[in-house]
C-alpha positions as a Markdown table, in Angstrom:
| # | Residue | x | y | z |
|---|---|---|---|---|
| 1 | Met | -37.5 | 12.1 | 49.1 |
| 2 | Leu | -39.9 | 11.9 | 46.5 |
| 3 | Asp | -38.3 | 8.6 | 45.0 |
| 4 | Lys | -38.7 | 7.2 | 48.2 |
| 5 | Leu | -42.7 | 8.4 | 48.3 |
| 6 | Ser | -43.4 | 6.9 | 44.9 |
| 7 | Ala | -41.5 | 4.0 | 45.5 |
| 8 | Asp | -43.4 | 3.4 | 48.8 |
| 9 | Leu | -46.7 | 4.0 | 46.6 |
| 10 | Lys | -45.8 | 1.2 | 44.2 |
| 11 | Glu | -45.1 | -1.0 | 47.2 |
| 12 | Ala | -48.5 | 0.2 | 48.8 |
| 13 | Met | -50.1 | -0.6 | 45.6 |
| 14 | Lys | -48.7 | -4.2 | 45.0 |
| 15 | Ala | -50.0 | -4.8 | 49.1 |
| 16 | Arg | -53.4 | -3.7 | 48.3 |
| 17 | Asp | -52.5 | -1.2 | 51.3 |
| 18 | Glu | -55.6 | 1.5 | 50.3 |
| 19 | Thr | -54.7 | 3.5 | 53.6 |
| 20 | Arg | -51.4 | 3.9 | 52.6 |
| 21 | Met | -51.8 | 4.3 | 49.1 |
| 22 | Leu | -54.1 | 7.0 | 49.6 |
| 23 | Val | -52.1 | 8.8 | 51.9 |
| 24 | Leu | -49.1 | 8.6 | 49.9 |
| 25 | Arg | -51.1 | 9.9 | 47.0 |
| 26 | Gly | -52.3 | 12.7 | 48.6 |
| 27 | Ile | -48.7 | 13.9 | 49.8 |
| 28 | Leu | -47.3 | 13.4 | 46.5 |
| 29 | Thr | -50.5 | 15.3 | 45.0 |
| 30 | Glu | -49.6 | 18.1 | 47.8 |
| 31 | Leu | -45.8 | 18.2 | 46.9 |
| 32 | Lys | -46.5 | 18.4 | 43.1 |
| 33 | Asn | -48.9 | 21.3 | 43.7 |
| 34 | Glu | -46.4 | 23.2 | 45.8 |
| 35 | Arg | -44.0 | 22.6 | 43.1 |
| 36 | Val | -46.2 | 23.8 | 40.3 |
| 37 | Lys | -47.4 | 26.9 | 42.4 |
| 38 | Lys | -43.4 | 28.1 | 43.3 |
| 39 | Met | -42.7 | 26.7 | 39.3 |
| 40 | Lys | -39.7 | 25.0 | 40.0 |
| 41 | Asp | -38.4 | 22.2 | 41.9 |
| 42 | Leu | -38.7 | 21.5 | 45.6 |
| 43 | Ser | -35.8 | 21.7 | 48.0 |
| 44 | Glu | -35.4 | 19.1 | 50.9 |
| 45 | Gly | -36.7 | 22.0 | 53.3 |
| 46 | Glu | -39.8 | 22.6 | 51.1 |
| 47 | Val | -40.9 | 19.0 | 50.8 |
| 48 | Leu | -41.0 | 19.2 | 54.9 |
| 49 | Asn | -42.8 | 21.6 | 55.0 |
| 50 | Val | -45.5 | 20.2 | 52.9 |
| 51 | Leu | -45.2 | 17.1 | 55.2 |
| 52 | Gln | -45.5 | 19.3 | 58.4 |
| 53 | Arg | -48.8 | 20.6 | 56.5 |
| 54 | Cys | -50.1 | 17.4 | 56.0 |
| 55 | Ala | -49.5 | 16.1 | 59.6 |
| 56 | Lys | -50.9 | 19.1 | 61.0 |
| 57 | Gln | -53.8 | 18.8 | 58.9 |
| 58 | Arg | -54.5 | 15.5 | 60.5 |
| 59 | Lys | -53.7 | 16.5 | 64.0 |
| 60 | Asp | -56.6 | 18.9 | 63.5 |
| 61 | Ala | -58.9 | 16.8 | 61.7 |
| 62 | Ile | -58.4 | 14.4 | 65.0 |
| 63 | Glu | -59.3 | 16.8 | 67.5 |
| 64 | Gln | -62.3 | 18.1 | 65.2 |
| 65 | Tyr | -63.8 | 14.8 | 65.1 |
| 66 | Glu | -63.1 | 14.0 | 68.8 |
| 67 | Ser | -65.0 | 16.7 | 69.7 |
| 68 | Gly | -67.5 | 16.0 | 67.7 |
| 69 | Gly | -68.0 | 12.7 | 69.2 |
| 70 | Arg | -66.8 | 10.9 | 66.0 |
| 71 | Gly | -63.8 | 8.6 | 67.3 |
| 72 | Asp | -64.1 | 6.0 | 64.7 |
| 73 | Leu | -63.3 | 9.3 | 62.1 |
| 74 | Ala | -60.6 | 10.3 | 64.4 |
| 75 | Glu | -59.1 | 6.5 | 64.7 |
| 76 | Ile | -58.8 | 6.8 | 60.6 |
| 77 | Glu | -57.0 | 10.3 | 60.8 |
| 78 | Ala | -54.9 | 8.6 | 63.6 |
| 79 | Glu | -53.7 | 6.1 | 61.6 |
| 80 | Glu | -52.7 | 8.3 | 58.6 |
| 81 | Leu | -51.1 | 10.8 | 60.9 |
| 82 | Lys | -49.0 | 8.0 | 61.9 |
| 83 | Ile | -48.0 | 7.1 | 58.2 |
| 84 | Val | -47.2 | 10.8 | 57.2 |
| 85 | Glu | -45.2 | 11.2 | 60.4 |
| 86 | Ser | -43.0 | 7.9 | 59.2 |
| 87 | Tyr | -41.6 | 10.8 | 56.7 |
| 88 | Leu | -40.8 | 13.6 | 58.9 |
| 89 | Pro | -37.5 | 13.4 | 61.0 |
| 90 | Glu | -37.6 | 12.7 | 64.5 |
| 91 | Gln | -38.9 | 15.1 | 66.8 |
| 92 | Met | -37.2 | 16.4 | 69.5 |
| 93 | Ser | -38.4 | 15.5 | 72.8 |
| 94 | Asp | -40.0 | 18.3 | 75.5 |
| 95 | Glu | -36.5 | 18.0 | 77.6 |
| 96 | Asp | -34.5 | 18.9 | 74.9 |
| 97 | Ile | -36.7 | 21.8 | 73.6 |
| 98 | Glu | -36.6 | 23.4 | 77.2 |
| 99 | Ala | -32.8 | 23.0 | 77.3 |
| 100 | Leu | -32.5 | 24.5 | 73.8 |
| 101 | Val | -34.8 | 27.6 | 74.8 |
| 102 | Leu | -33.1 | 28.2 | 77.5 |
| 103 | Lys | -29.7 | 28.2 | 75.7 |
| 104 | Thr | -31.0 | 30.4 | 72.9 |
| 105 | Ile | -32.5 | 32.8 | 75.5 |
| 106 | Glu | -28.9 | 33.4 | 77.3 |
| 107 | Glu | -27.1 | 33.6 | 73.7 |
| 108 | Ile | -30.0 | 36.1 | 72.8 |
| 109 | Gly | -30.1 | 37.7 | 75.7 |
| 110 | Ala | -34.0 | 37.8 | 75.6 |
| 111 | Ile | -35.4 | 39.2 | 78.7 |
| 112 | Gly | -39.3 | 39.9 | 78.0 |
| 113 | Lys | -41.9 | 38.7 | 75.8 |
| 114 | Arg | -41.0 | 41.1 | 73.2 |
| 115 | Asp | -38.2 | 39.0 | 72.4 |
| 116 | Thr | -40.2 | 35.9 | 71.5 |
| 117 | Gly | -39.8 | 36.6 | 68.1 |
| 118 | Lys | -36.3 | 37.0 | 68.1 |
| 119 | Val | -35.7 | 33.2 | 69.9 |
| 120 | Met | -38.6 | 31.9 | 68.0 |
| 121 | Lys | -36.5 | 32.9 | 64.6 |
| 122 | Ala | -33.0 | 31.6 | 66.0 |
| 123 | Ile | -34.6 | 28.3 | 66.8 |
| 124 | Met | -36.8 | 27.4 | 64.4 |
| 125 | Ala | -34.4 | 28.7 | 61.1 |
| 126 | Glu | -31.9 | 26.0 | 62.6 |
| 127 | Tyr | -34.4 | 23.2 | 63.7 |
| 128 | Arg | -37.2 | 23.7 | 61.0 |
| 129 | Gly | -38.7 | 19.7 | 60.7 |
| 130 | Arg | -37.3 | 18.6 | 63.8 |
| 131 | Ile | -38.9 | 20.6 | 66.4 |
| 132 | Asp | -43.0 | 21.6 | 66.8 |
| 133 | Gly | -43.1 | 25.1 | 66.6 |
| 134 | Ala | -46.1 | 25.3 | 69.0 |
| 135 | Lys | -44.6 | 23.9 | 71.5 |
| 136 | Val | -41.3 | 26.2 | 71.1 |
| 137 | Arg | -43.9 | 29.0 | 71.5 |
| 138 | Asp | -45.2 | 27.5 | 74.7 |
| 139 | Val | -41.8 | 26.9 | 76.3 |
| 140 | Val | -40.3 | 30.6 | 75.1 |
| 141 | Ser | -43.3 | 32.0 | 76.5 |
| 142 | Lys | -43.3 | 30.2 | 79.9 |
| 143 | His | -39.5 | 31.6 | 80.2 |
| 144 | Leu | -40.3 | 35.3 | 79.0 |
| 145 | Glu | -42.9 | 36.2 | 81.0 |
């Protein structure tokens, strides 16, 4: 993944694509910082976590800009978010999440809200990177009321 990001950065530099260049430099910096913090090379899962964090930061910024009446800045963040998301695995659909949650609840035998953590842990352990934890939490809490 790091090689792909570096190659794409070089390509963006040649094409003089400022937005893509800015985003890729930011991602590579985040990955480098994470590698220094952990004092080892990052696994694919750790790289995905950093990419998800970058995407979440942009989603939060979009929300804040829109609530602050700054649509112009929200559009810029949305464009950057598309670039970050292009490096993330395809996300599961809402219908698939619903079916997965129901199946997991049945397998674990969850019966109430106190089992929410067990269900979340089982799902996120297997599907991290391809599934939005907030969506899963919402569906789980809806079914475990």
